[in-house]
C-alpha positions as CSV (number, residue, x, y, z in Angstrom):
1,M,-50.4,-309.3,91.9
2,G,-47.1,-307.5,91.3
3,K,-48.5,-304.3,92.8
4,S,-49.8,-306.2,95.8
5,M,-46.4,-307.8,96.5
6,K,-44.7,-304.4,96.2
7,L,-47.2,-302.9,98.7
8,Q,-46.6,-305.8,101.1
9,K,-42.9,-305.4,100.8
10,I,-43.1,-301.6,101.5
11,K,-45.5,-302.3,104.4
12,R,-43.1,-304.9,105.9
13,T,-40.1,-302.5,105.5
14,L,-42.0,-299.8,107.3
15,M,-43.0,-302.2,110.1
16,D,-39.3,-303.4,110.4
17,A,-38.2,-299.7,110.6
18,Q,-40.8,-299.0,113.3
19,E,-39.6,-302.0,115.3
20,G,-36.0,-300.9,114.9
21,I,-36.7,-297.4,116.2
22,Q,-38.7,-298.9,119.2
23,R,-35.8,-301.2,120.1
24,N,-33.3,-298.3,120.1
25,W,-35.8,-295.6,121.2
26,S,-33.2,-293.7,123.3
27,A,-30.7,-293.3,120.5
28,A,-33.5,-292.5,118.0
29,L,-34.9,-289.9,120.4
30,A,-31.5,-288.3,120.9
31,S,-31.0,-288.2,117.1
32,M,-34.4,-286.6,116.6
33,A,-33.6,-284.0,119.3
34,L,-30.3,-283.0,117.7
35,I,-31.9,-282.8,114.2
36,F,-34.6,-280.7,115.7
37,I,-32.1,-278.3,117.2
38,A,-30.0,-278.1,113.9
39,M,-33.1,-277.6,111.7
40,F,-34.7,-275.1,114.1
41,L,-31.5,-273.1,114.2
42,T,-31.4,-273.2,110.4
43,G,-35.0,-271.9,110.2
44,I,-34.2,-269.1,112.7
45,L,-31.1,-268.0,110.8
46,I,-32.8,-268.0,107.4
47,L,-36.1,-266.5,108.6
48,V,-34.5,-263.6,110.6
49,R,-31.9,-262.9,108.0
50,S,-34.6,-262.6,105.3
51,G,-37.0,-260.7,107.5
52,V,-34.5,-258.0,108.6
53,G,-33.3,-257.4,105.0
54,D,-34.9,-254.0,105.0
55,L,-33.4,-253.1,108.4
56,L,-29.9,-254.1,107.2
57,E,-30.4,-251.9,104.1
58,Y,-31.5,-249.0,106.3
59,L,-28.5,-249.5,108.6
60,D,-26.1,-249.7,105.7
61,S,-27.6,-246.5,104.3
62,Q,-26.9,-244.8,107.6
63,I,-23.1,-245.5,107.4
64,T,-22.6,-242.1,105.7
65,L,-21.2,-238.7,106.3
66,K,-23.3,-235.6,106.4
67,V,-21.8,-232.2,105.9
68,Y,-23.7,-228.9,106.6
69,L,-22.8,-225.9,104.5
70,D,-22.4,-222.2,105.3
71,P,-25.5,-220.2,104.1
72,S,-23.2,-218.3,101.7
73,A,-21.8,-221.5,100.1
74,D,-23.0,-222.7,96.7
75,T,-24.5,-226.1,97.6
76,E,-24.4,-227.6,94.0
77,A,-20.9,-226.4,93.5
78,V,-19.7,-228.0,96.7
79,A,-21.5,-231.2,95.9
80,S,-19.9,-231.3,92.4
81,I,-16.4,-230.9,93.9
82,L,-17.0,-233.6,96.5
83,E,-18.4,-236.1,93.9
84,K,-15.1,-236.0,92.1
85,R,-13.1,-237.1,95.1
86,S,-11.7,-240.7,94.6
87,F,-12.8,-241.9,98.1
88,I,-16.4,-240.8,97.6
89,D,-18.9,-243.2,96.1
90,S,-21.9,-240.8,95.8
91,V,-23.3,-237.5,97.1
92,E,-26.9,-236.5,97.7
93,V,-28.0,-232.9,98.3
94,E,-30.6,-232.2,101.0
95,T,-31.7,-228.6,101.1
96,G,-33.0,-226.9,104.3
97,K,-36.5,-226.9,102.8
98,Q,-36.3,-230.6,102.1
99,M,-35.1,-231.3,105.6
100,I,-38.1,-229.5,107.0
101,E,-40.5,-231.5,104.8
102,N,-38.9,-234.7,106.0
103,L,-39.3,-233.7,109.6
104,A,-43.0,-232.8,109.1
105,F,-43.9,-236.5,109.5
106,F,-42.7,-236.5,113.1
107,F,-44.7,-233.3,114.0
108,K,-48.1,-234.5,113.0
109,G,-50.6,-232.9,115.3
110,K,-47.8,-230.6,116.7
111,E,-47.3,-228.3,113.8
112,H,-46.6,-225.4,116.1
113,L,-43.4,-227.1,117.3
114,L,-42.3,-227.4,113.6
115,E,-43.1,-223.7,113.1
116,S,-41.0,-222.7,116.1
117,F,-38.2,-224.9,114.8
118,Q,-38.4,-223.1,111.4
119,T,-38.3,-219.6,113.0
120,G,-35.3,-220.5,115.1
121,G,-33.1,-219.5,112.1
122,E,-32.3,-220.5,108.6
123,I,-31.8,-224.3,108.1
124,E,-28.5,-225.1,106.5
125,D,-28.3,-227.2,103.3
126,A,-26.6,-230.5,103.8
127,I,-24.9,-233.1,101.6
128,R,-25.0,-236.8,102.4
129,I,-21.9,-238.6,101.4
130,E,-21.4,-242.3,100.7
131,L,-17.8,-243.6,100.9
132,H,-16.2,-246.5,99.0
133,E,-14.6,-247.7,102.2
134,H,-16.5,-247.1,105.5
135,S,-13.4,-247.7,107.4
136,Q,-12.0,-244.4,106.1
137,M,-14.9,-242.4,107.6
138,Y,-13.0,-240.8,110.5
139,M,-10.1,-239.7,108.2
140,V,-12.4,-238.3,105.5
141,A,-14.5,-236.4,108.1
142,K,-11.4,-234.7,109.4
143,E,-10.4,-233.7,105.9
144,L,-13.8,-232.4,105.0
145,E,-13.9,-230.2,108.2
146,S,-11.1,-228.2,106.8
147,M,-12.8,-227.4,103.5
148,Q,-14.1,-223.9,102.8
149,G,-17.9,-223.6,102.8
150,I,-18.4,-226.6,105.1
151,S,-19.6,-225.6,108.6
152,K,-20.0,-228.9,110.2
153,V,-19.4,-232.7,109.5
154,V,-21.4,-235.3,111.4
155,Y,-21.5,-239.0,111.3
156,P,-23.7,-240.3,114.1
157,Q,-24.0,-243.5,112.0
158,K,-21.2,-245.1,114.1
159,V,-24.0,-246.8,116.0
160,A,-25.3,-248.3,112.8
161,E,-21.8,-249.4,111.8
162,T,-21.4,-251.2,115.1
163,I,-24.7,-252.9,114.8
164,L,-23.8,-254.2,111.3
165,A,-20.5,-255.5,112.6
166,W,-22.2,-257.3,115.4
167,M,-24.8,-258.8,113.0
168,D,-22.0,-260.1,110.8
169,R,-20.5,-261.8,113.8
170,I,-23.8,-263.2,114.8
171,N,-24.3,-264.6,111.3
172,A,-20.8,-266.1,111.3
173,Y,-21.1,-267.7,114.8
174,G,-24.7,-268.8,113.9
175,L,-23.4,-270.7,110.8
176,L,-20.7,-272.3,112.9
177,L,-23.2,-273.4,115.5
178,L,-25.5,-274.7,112.8
179,F,-22.7,-276.7,111.2
180,F,-21.8,-278.1,114.6
181,F,-25.4,-279.3,115.3
182,I,-25.8,-280.8,111.8
183,V,-22.5,-282.7,112.2
184,V,-23.5,-284.0,115.7
185,S,-27.0,-285.0,114.6
186,F,-25.5,-286.7,111.6
187,G,-23.2,-288.6,113.9
188,M,-26.0,-289.6,116.2
189,V,-28.1,-291.0,113.4
190,Y,-25.0,-292.9,112.2
191,M,-24.3,-294.3,115.6
192,A,-28.0,-295.2,116.2
193,I,-28.1,-297.2,112.9
194,N,-24.8,-298.8,113.7
195,L,-26.1,-299.9,117.1
196,A,-29.2,-301.3,115.5
197,L,-27.1,-303.3,113.0
198,Y,-24.8,-304.8,115.7
199,Q,-27.8,-305.8,117.8
200,R,-29.6,-307.4,114.9
201,Q,-26.7,-309.0,113.0
202,K,-28.2,-312.5,113.5
203,E,-31.6,-311.3,112.1
204,I,-29.9,-309.7,109.1
205,R,-27.8,-312.8,108.3
206,V,-31.0,-314.9,108.4
207,K,-32.8,-312.5,106.0
208,L,-29.8,-312.6,103.6
209,W,-29.4,-316.4,103.9
210,I,-33.1,-317.0,103.0
211,G,-32.7,-314.9,99.8
212,A,-33.4,-311.3,100.8
213,K,-31.4,-308.8,98.8
214,P,-28.9,-306.5,100.6
215,S,-30.7,-303.5,99.1
216,T,-34.0,-304.7,100.7
217,V,-32.4,-305.1,104.1
218,R,-30.7,-301.8,103.8
219,N,-34.0,-300.1,102.9
220,Q,-35.3,-300.9,106.3
221,F,-32.5,-298.9,107.9
222,L,-32.8,-296.1,105.4
223,F,-36.5,-295.8,106.4
224,E,-35.4,-295.7,110.0
225,G,-33.1,-292.8,109.2
226,L,-35.8,-291.1,107.1
227,I,-38.3,-291.4,109.9
228,V,-35.8,-290.0,112.5
229,G,-34.9,-287.1,110.2
230,L,-38.5,-286.4,109.3
231,M,-39.8,-286.4,112.9
232,G,-37.0,-284.0,114.0
233,S,-37.7,-281.8,111.0
234,L,-41.4,-281.7,111.6
235,A,-40.9,-280.7,115.2
236,A,-38.5,-277.9,114.0
237,D,-41.1,-276.8,111.5
238,L,-43.7,-276.5,114.2
239,A,-41.3,-274.5,116.4
240,V,-40.4,-272.2,113.5
241,Y,-44.0,-271.6,112.6
242,L,-44.9,-270.7,116.2
243,L,-41.9,-268.3,116.4
244,F,-43.0,-266.8,113.1
245,T,-46.7,-266.4,114.1
246,F,-46.4,-265.2,117.7
247,V,-43.1,-263.3,117.7
248,L,-41.9,-262.2,114.2
249,V,-45.3,-261.3,112.7
250,P,-46.2,-258.9,115.5
251,I,-42.7,-257.3,115.2
252,G,-43.2,-256.9,111.5
253,Q,-46.6,-255.3,112.0
254,R,-45.2,-252.9,114.5
255,F,-42.2,-251.9,112.4
256,P,-43.4,-252.5,108.8
257,S,-40.7,-250.2,107.3
258,L,-37.8,-252.2,108.9
259,F,-39.0,-255.8,109.1
260,T,-40.6,-257.9,106.4
261,F,-41.9,-261.4,107.1
262,T,-44.1,-263.2,104.6
263,N,-46.2,-266.4,104.8
264,N,-44.6,-267.7,101.5
265,G,-41.2,-267.1,102.9
266,V,-41.8,-269.1,106.1
267,Y,-43.5,-271.9,104.1
268,G,-40.5,-272.1,101.8
269,I,-38.1,-272.3,104.8
270,M,-40.2,-275.0,106.4
271,T,-40.1,-277.1,103.2
272,W,-36.3,-276.8,103.1
273,I,-36.1,-277.8,106.8
274,I,-38.0,-281.1,106.0
275,F,-35.9,-281.8,103.0
276,L,-32.6,-281.1,104.8
277,G,-33.5,-283.0,108.0
278,S,-34.7,-286.0,106.1
279,L,-31.6,-286.0,104.0
280,V,-29.3,-286.0,107.1
281,G,-31.2,-289.1,108.4
282,V,-31.1,-291.0,105.1
283,V,-27.4,-290.2,104.2
284,A,-26.2,-291.1,107.7
285,S,-28.2,-294.4,107.6
286,Y,-26.8,-295.2,104.1
287,L,-23.2,-294.7,105.2
288,A,-23.7,-296.7,108.4
289,T,-25.2,-299.7,106.5
290,R,-23.1,-299.7,103.4
291,K,-20.2,-301.8,104.8
292,L,-21.9,-303.6,107.7
293,I,-24.7,-305.2,105.6
294,K,-22.2,-306.2,103.0
295,D,-20.1,-308.0,105.6
296,A,-23.0,-309.5,107.5
């Protein structure tokens, strides 16, 4: 009997919540839409950020200096001297032979072009240099150019550095935009529940007068917030999954060495979206009802 009464109470609460949403469908729909935008943006930021991790690592590795040595220079000796400099984090020697081996991948089926490249003259040894501070790259490059045994200093990685800077800005602005939509969606749910409370004050007073507990009445509105948050989150989940399936997966298949997108990763993100969107709805509803039901 006790279980039956509890089930009836839950069923009645859900029906009341459904009726409340239907009465204020425009405010509820606007709240769902804003939660959808906030959660979809959350999913995009996390998914893309996690998927392009390999690309970011690659770009970061490209923010280096590369010095080419005179054929007469002792490569290991020069590398040892450079490694002791305070502004240098690490050095990596790449001999002319290693460079040819690395290039062989790009000449598959066109080995004759690689052979002509090799016969064009002796390939210089090179040293790749990682700095402690990337901002010092120009100054360090000028200093290295004056060192004996170094024939050339190149750092075409300026493009990679620019890309990383732009990605940092996108992340920062993306987080600000995300915070904005979460706050706005929270406010919309809060106002929608407040509106429902004012419109149904008489009904709430009657329920409290005949013996209903404030917590029971509040649960109805908490369910309304939960439903609004859940519906917005589920819509965001669907959009994230479609983006993952039809856009990001093909990109990952085309550039497997730069982009990594996994099913487990997107399922985890979708789970967090549902949790966060539902939490926004419930917390906003709780704050909206805490004082008004007490004063009803």
